[in-house]
ROBAKE-295372 format. One record per residue: residue number from 1; residue in three letters; x negated, y negated, z negated of N, C-alpha, C in turn. Coordinates in pm, whole numbers, plus 50000, padded with zeros to 5 digits. Layout:
<nodes>
NODE   resi   resn      nu      nv      nw     cau     cav     caw      cu      cv      cw
NODE    NUM    ALA       X       Y       Z       X       Y       Z       X       Y       Z
...
</nodes>
This chain:
<nodes>
NODE   resi   resn      nu      nv      nw     cau     cav     caw      cu      cv      cw
NODE      1    MET   40719   39743   95649   40860   39708   95631   40936   39831   95578
NODE      2    ILE   41027   39806   95488   41104   39914   95427   41228   39944   95511
NODE      3    ASN   41255   40071   95526   41380   40115   95589   41482   40136   95477
NODE      4    TRP   41544   40025   95432   41641   40033   95323   41762   40116   95365
NODE      5    LYS   41804   40204   95279   41926   40281   95302   42027   40234   95198
NODE      6    PRO   42145   40194   95240   42242   40143   95142   42297   40254   95053
NODE      7    LEU   42315   40222   94927   42385   40310   94834   42517   40241   94804
NODE      8    ASP   42621   40285   94874   42749   40214   94864   42871   40307   94865
NODE      9    ASN   42847   40436   94859   42952   40539   94864   43021   40551   94999
NODE     10    LYS   42994   40461   95091   43048   40474   95227   42942   40540   95315
NODE     11    THR   42823   40480   95314   42714   40530   95396   42642   40644   95325
NODE     12    ASN   42609   40624   95201   42539   40724   95119   42599   40720   94979
NODE     13    ASN   42609   40836   94916   42659   40834   94780   42561   40899   94684
NODE     14    LEU   42580   40874   94557   42486   40917   94456   42470   41069   94452
NODE     15    ALA   42577   41143   94465   42567   41290   94461   42477   41341   94574
NODE     16    GLU   42490   41284   94692   42406   41325   94805   42259   41292   94780
NODE     17    ILE   42234   41176   94722   42097   41134   94694   42033   41225   94591
NODE     18    ILE   42107   41258   94486   42055   41349   94384   42025   41485   94447
NODE     19    GLU   42111   41531   94534   42089   41660   94602   41965   41653   94692
NODE     20    LEU   41948   41543   94766   41829   41526   94850   41700   41526   94768
NODE     21    SER   41709   41477   94646   41590   41469   94561   41537   41608   94525
NODE     22    LYS   41616   41710   94549   41569   41846   94524   41475   41894   94634
NODE     23    GLU   41475   41822   94747   41386   41853   94859   41261   41765   94860
NODE     24    ARG   41278   41639   94815   41167   41543   94819   41201   41426   94725
NODE     25    PRO   41098   41352   94680   41125   41236   94595   41207   41130   94668
NODE     26    ILE   41299   41070   94597   41388   40966   94650   41384   40849   94551
NODE     27    ALA   41390   40727   94603   41392   40610   94516   41523   40533   94532
NODE     28    ILE   41564   40470   94424   41679   40379   94424   41630   40246   94367
NODE     29    PHE   41657   40138   94442   41625   40004   94393   41756   39933   94364
NODE     30    LYS   41775   39896   94238   41894   39823   94195   41860   39675   94197
NODE     31    HIS   41932   39600   94279   41897   39461   94309   42016   39367   94291
NODE     32    SER   41990   39254   94228   42090   39148   94217   42044   39029   94299
NODE     33    ILE   42124   38994   94400   42085   38883   94487   42087   38748   94413
NODE     34    SER   42149   38744   94296   42156   38617   94223   42040   38600   94124
NODE     35    CYS   41950   38697   94118   41841   38693   94020   41707   38670   94090
NODE     36    PRO   41636   38562   94055   41507   38535   94119   41402   38643   94090
NODE     37    ILE   41405   38702   93970   41308   38808   93939   41336   38930   94026
NODE     38    SER   41463   38960   94049   41500   39071   94135   41452   39046   94278
NODE     39    SER   41467   38924   94325   41419   38889   94460   41268   38902   94470
NODE     40    MET   41197   38862   94366   41052   38875   94366   41012   39024   94366
NODE     41    ALA   41079   39105   94287   41049   39249   94284   41075   39311   94421
NODE     42    LYS   41183   39269   94487   41216   39322   94620   41106   39285   94720
NODE     43    ARG   41059   39161   94717   40951   39119   94807   40823   39199   94782
NODE     44    ARG   40793   39225   94656   40674   39305   94622   40687   39447   94677
NODE     45    LEU   40805   39505   94666   40827   39638   94722   40809   39637   94873
NODE     46    GLU   40866   39536   94936   40860   39528   95082   40718   39512   95134
NODE     47    SER   40630   39457   95053   40493   39435   95099   40405   39559   95084
NODE     48    SER   40449   39658   95005   40358   39771   94981   40427   39907   94963
NODE     49    TRP   40550   39919   95008   40622   40045   94989   40565   40155   95079
NODE     50    PRO   40540   40274   95023   40492   40386   95105   40601   40435   95200
NODE     51    SER   40572   40439   95326   40675   40468   95428   40729   40609   95422
NODE     52    ASP   40661   40699   95351   40707   40837   95346   40807   40865   95234
NODE     53    ILE   40847   40763   95160   40944   40780   95052   41072   40706   95087
NODE     54    ASP   41182   40780   95097   41311   40716   95124   41351   40632   95004
NODE     55    ILE   41401   40512   95034   41444   40422   94927   41585   40371   94957
NODE     56    TYR   41669   40379   94856   41808   40336   94866   41824   40205   94793
NODE     57    TYR   41902   40117   94854   41924   39982   94805   42064   39974   94745
NODE     58    LEU   42071   39939   94617   42199   39926   94548   42224   39779   94516
NODE     59    ASP   42322   39721   94582   42363   39581   94562   42448   39576   94434
NODE     60    LEU   42389   39522   94328   42457   39522   94198   42577   39428   94192
NODE     61    ILE   42577   39326   94273   42690   39233   94271   42816   39302   94324
NODE     62    ASN   42802   39373   94434   42918   39436   94497   42946   39578   94450
NODE     63    TYR   42848   39644   94391   42865   39786   94356   42820   39815   94213
NODE     64    ARG   42864   39735   94120   42826   39754   93979   42875   39890   93928
NODE     65    SER   42989   39936   93975   43041   40065   93927   42947   40180   93969
NODE     66    ILE   42883   40168   94085   42787   40270   94127   42664   40264   94035
NODE     67    SER   42623   40145   93999   42510   40130   93906   42543   40196   93773
NODE     68    ASN   42665   40179   93727   42707   40245   93603   42700   40397   93618
NODE     69    ASP   42742   40448   93734   42733   40592   93761   42589   40640   93761
NODE     70    VAL   42499   40561   93821   42357   40595   93823   42306   40609   93679
NODE     71    SER   42337   40511   93596   42293   40514   93457   42348   40636   93384
NODE     72    TYR   42475   40662   93402   42540   40773   93332   42486   40908   93381
NODE     73    GLN   42485   40928   93512   42446   41059   93566   42298   41089   93548
NODE     74    LEU   42214   40986   93551   42070   41010   93541   42014   40981   93402
NODE     75    GLY   42099   40932   93312   42058   40910   93174   41957   40799   93155
NODE     76    ILE   41964   40697   93239   41872   40583   93231   41953   40456   93207
NODE     77    GLN   41914   40379   93106   41982   40254   93076   41971   40157   93193
NODE     78    HIS   42082   40090   93224   42085   39993   93335   41995   39874   93304
NODE     79    GLU   41918   39835   93406   41843   39711   93404   41848   39654   93545
NODE     80    SER   41813   39527   93556   41813   39464   93688   41702   39359   93691
NODE     81    PRO   41617   39372   93791   41608   39477   93892   41553   39604   93829
NODE     82    GLN   41575   39713   93898   41530   39843   93847   41498   39936   93963
NODE     83    LEU   41389   40010   93950   41351   40109   94049   41346   40245   93980
NODE     84    LEU   41412   40342   94042   41414   40479   93991   41354   40571   94095
NODE     85    LEU   41264   40659   94054   41212   40764   94140   41273   40895   94091
NODE     86    ILE   41346   40961   94179   41420   41081   94143   41361   41201   94218
NODE     87    HIS   41339   41309   94145   41293   41433   94207   41354   41549   94130
NODE     88    ASN   41403   41647   94205   41472   41762   94145   41587   41719   94055
NODE     89    GLY   41656   41613   94096   41774   41567   94024   41746   41492   93896
NODE     90    GLN   41619   41462   93870   41582   41393   93746   41496   41271   93776
NODE     91    VAL   41509   41171   93691   41426   41051   93705   41286   41084   93656
NODE     92    LYS   41189   41067   93744   41048   41091   93712   40977   40963   93675
NODE     93    TYR   41028   40851   93723   40970   40720   93694   41083   40617   93703
NODE     94    HIS   41079   40520   93614   41166   40405   93629   41093   40282   93576
NODE     95    GLY   41113   40174   93647   41054   40048   93609   41153   39937   93632
NODE     96    SER   41137   39831   93557   41226   39717   93577   41146   39588   93574
NODE     97    HIS   41209   39486   93625   41154   39352   93632   41015   39354   93696
NODE     98    LEU   40916   39295   93629   40783   39287   93688   40701   39414   93668
NODE     99    ASN   40759   39513   93601   40692   39643   93584   40715   39737   93701
NODE    100    ILE   40790   39694   93800   40811   39775   93920   40682   39770   94000
NODE    101    ASP   40622   39887   94021   40488   39891   94079   40476   40006   94178
NODE    102    THR   40448   39974   94303   40439   40078   94406   40318   40169   94386
NODE    103    SER   40211   40119   94329   40095   40206   94308   40127   40316   94207
NODE    104    THR   40209   40285   94107   40252   40386   94011   40343   40488   94079
NODE    105    ILE   40430   40440   94167   40518   40531   94242   40432   40627   94325
NODE    106    LYS   40331   40574   94392   40243   40657   94475   40175   40765   94390
NODE    107    LEU   40131   40729   94269   40068   40828   94180   40165   40939   94143
NODE    108    TYR   40289   40902   94110   40390   41003   94077   40416   41095   94196
NODE    109    VAL   40430   41036   94313   40460   41116   94432   40341   41206   94466
NODE    110    ASP   40220   41155   94451   40102   41239   94474   40099   41355   94376
NODE    111    GLY   40135   41330   94250   40141   41435   94150   40246   41540   94183
NODE    112    ILE   40361   41495   94233   40467   41587   94273   40420   41671   94390
NODE    113    SER   40351   41609   94486   40302   41681   94603   40202   41790   94563
NODE    114    LYS   40120   41762   94462   40020   41859   94418   40084   41977   94345
NODE    115    GLU   40202   41954   94284   40275   42061   94215   40332   42161   94314
NODE    116    ALA   40366   42113   94434   40434   42197   94533   40344   42302   94594
</nodes>
């Protein structure tokens, strides 16, 4: 089970998440509750997410402006659903729709761990 952390500027904000990524890899999942593909991607994440990677949940319906900030600050075009893996303030991996894959995330994180 995933310990989703909300990205809503009340509980957690983008600047804090980017700063945390300088210590360890952080993920952001951009999700639209009105999209069946997004719901399927979320279920796939929940079935195989590595518990040692913090993941933030961005509700696109209620927080589209934060999604715009994510795109602008990290230089990644908005898609939905979308998963971003951030480390050292930069996106190391991003996937959208059915290309969101936890095994690829694990490979990136393993590579980051070996660099340290």
